[in-house]
Backbone bond lengths (Angstrom), bond angles and torsions (degrees), N, CA, C in turn:
res aa  C-N    CA-C-N  psi(-1)  N-CA   C-N-CA  omega(-1)  CA-C   N-CA-C  phi
1 M - - - 1.460 - - 1.544 109.36 -
2 C 1.301 114.35 126.57 1.518 111.41 -177.14 1.626 106.70 -90.05
3 A 1.297 112.47 156.92 1.507 118.86 -172.25 1.509 111.87 -61.36
4 Q 1.321 116.60 -34.39 1.456 120.19 -178.47 1.536 114.26 -61.48
5 S 1.289 116.41 -27.86 1.476 118.45 -173.19 1.514 107.72 -100.25
6 L 1.293 121.27 15.48 1.445 125.12 179.61 1.582 106.57 -74.87
7 Q 1.358 112.19 124.40 1.439 119.05 -179.12 1.559 109.96 -111.68
8 I 1.315 116.21 170.90 1.468 116.47 173.90 1.455 112.69 -61.94
9 D 1.335 115.11 -31.69 1.526 118.83 -178.00 1.494 110.42 -67.19
10 D 1.338 116.20 -30.13 1.469 117.75 -175.55 1.472 112.89 -62.75
11 I 1.357 117.58 -26.24 1.448 125.63 -176.55 1.584 106.03 -63.95
12 Y 1.352 118.05 -34.22 1.424 120.96 -172.59 1.593 113.90 -96.17
13 E 1.390 115.05 10.10 1.476 117.74 -175.10 1.513 107.71 -59.98
14 D 1.369 112.68 136.82 1.475 121.88 176.07 1.454 109.67 -159.99
15 P 1.342 115.55 133.24 1.555 119.61 -176.46 1.486 110.65 -54.15
16 Y 1.315 121.25 -32.31 1.510 123.90 -176.68 1.554 108.69 -66.58
17 E 1.377 117.14 -29.47 1.422 118.62 -172.95 1.512 110.42 -72.30
18 A 1.332 121.61 -20.79 1.361 121.65 177.82 1.520 112.93 -63.70
19 K 1.291 118.11 -24.26 1.475 126.26 -177.85 1.557 107.79 -81.20
20 L 1.337 118.19 -18.43 1.521 119.57 -170.87 1.493 110.12 -100.83
21 A 1.406 111.70 66.74 1.532 116.08 -176.29 1.490 114.09 -63.98
22 D 1.352 114.87 -30.40 1.546 118.87 -175.39 1.545 114.47 -88.00
23 V 1.326 116.36 7.00 1.435 120.68 179.63 1.589 105.34 -87.49
24 P 1.383 114.53 135.95 1.505 115.29 177.60 1.456 114.00 -56.58
25 S 1.299 115.91 160.96 1.469 120.52 -172.39 1.535 108.14 -64.65
26 K 1.361 112.63 151.01 1.477 119.01 -178.27 1.539 112.19 -64.92
27 R 1.316 114.26 -31.12 1.456 115.63 -179.70 1.568 110.67 -65.61
28 V 1.277 113.69 -44.39 1.495 117.68 -179.98 1.542 106.35 -61.50
29 Y 1.316 119.46 -45.41 1.451 123.98 179.92 1.564 109.99 -54.56
30 T 1.395 110.47 -46.44 1.459 116.19 -178.07 1.545 113.57 -60.88
31 Q 1.361 114.66 -42.07 1.463 120.52 177.25 1.543 108.50 -62.28
32 Q 1.369 117.51 -43.43 1.479 116.77 179.46 1.529 113.68 -62.50
33 W 1.365 112.60 -33.57 1.442 117.01 -177.96 1.577 108.72 -68.74
34 I 1.371 115.25 -42.13 1.464 120.72 179.19 1.479 108.81 -60.97
35 M 1.331 118.16 -41.81 1.466 120.27 -179.94 1.544 112.47 -64.56
36 E 1.389 112.54 -37.79 1.491 115.38 176.62 1.507 112.05 -65.27
37 L 1.310 116.39 -43.05 1.470 120.25 177.46 1.523 111.31 -57.16
38 Q 1.428 116.33 -44.54 1.414 118.11 177.67 1.525 113.54 -63.02
39 R 1.348 114.04 -38.20 1.466 116.38 179.18 1.567 109.85 -65.24
40 I 1.328 119.96 -37.39 1.448 120.75 178.30 1.538 109.55 -67.83
41 K 1.276 118.91 -36.89 1.472 122.05 176.80 1.486 109.76 -61.47
42 H 1.367 119.85 -45.35 1.450 123.29 178.05 1.550 110.04 -62.17
43 L 1.337 119.26 -39.37 1.456 121.50 177.22 1.526 110.85 -62.21
44 K 1.366 115.45 -42.65 1.454 117.95 177.63 1.496 112.70 -66.28
45 D 1.291 117.13 -40.06 1.491 120.54 178.54 1.574 108.25 -62.55
46 N 1.312 115.29 -46.57 1.476 116.36 -178.43 1.593 107.97 -63.40
47 A 1.299 119.75 -42.63 1.464 121.05 -178.96 1.570 108.15 -61.67
48 R 1.307 115.89 -41.78 1.556 117.03 179.61 1.508 108.59 -62.73
49 R 1.409 117.62 -44.34 1.443 118.37 178.59 1.455 112.76 -59.60
50 M 1.326 118.60 -41.66 1.471 120.18 179.84 1.501 110.47 -65.14
51 L 1.346 119.47 -43.58 1.387 125.29 -176.59 1.537 110.89 -62.62
52 L 1.330 114.61 -46.85 1.444 119.97 -173.55 1.539 112.33 -83.75
53 G 1.353 114.07 -21.95 1.509 117.88 178.53 1.493 113.00 57.52
54 P 1.301 116.38 -129.27 1.516 119.98 -173.79 1.560 110.76 -69.19
55 H 1.366 116.92 -18.42 1.416 118.69 179.50 1.530 115.92 -78.04
56 F 1.394 113.45 -3.30 1.493 119.38 -178.11 1.526 108.38 -58.10
57 R 1.314 116.66 132.52 1.426 123.52 172.19 1.566 108.86 -137.56
58 V 1.344 113.74 153.53 1.465 115.45 -175.02 1.485 110.34 -85.50
59 M 1.251 115.63 78.26 1.542 123.83 167.13 1.546 114.16 55.37
60 K 1.416 118.15 14.39 1.403 118.02 -178.24 1.561 104.95 -120.37
61 P 1.315 117.58 135.88 1.433 118.83 -179.47 1.524 111.38 -68.28
62 T 1.307 118.20 142.12 1.487 117.23 179.26 1.524 109.59 -85.57
63 E 1.330 116.88 176.74 1.465 116.39 -175.71 1.476 113.96 -58.40
64 Q 1.400 118.02 -36.01 1.480 118.70 178.89 1.482 113.28 -66.36
65 E 1.326 116.92 -35.03 1.513 120.11 -177.79 1.495 115.42 -73.08
66 S 1.400 112.44 -29.75 1.475 115.15 -174.07 1.532 110.96 -87.63
């Protein structure tokens, strides 16, 4: 396999997967996984916002902190 033809699917190659014809494509699974990770990140951001309340800042130190 030449490096130029390397696809995201090639990372997940496994002989066992050849037998799993009815499993959805790995690319679709990867997109669902990325969406799930983004959803978790949003939940964490919302939780941080709720915990910190009015003190919530966007990852930048304020004048008092710097």
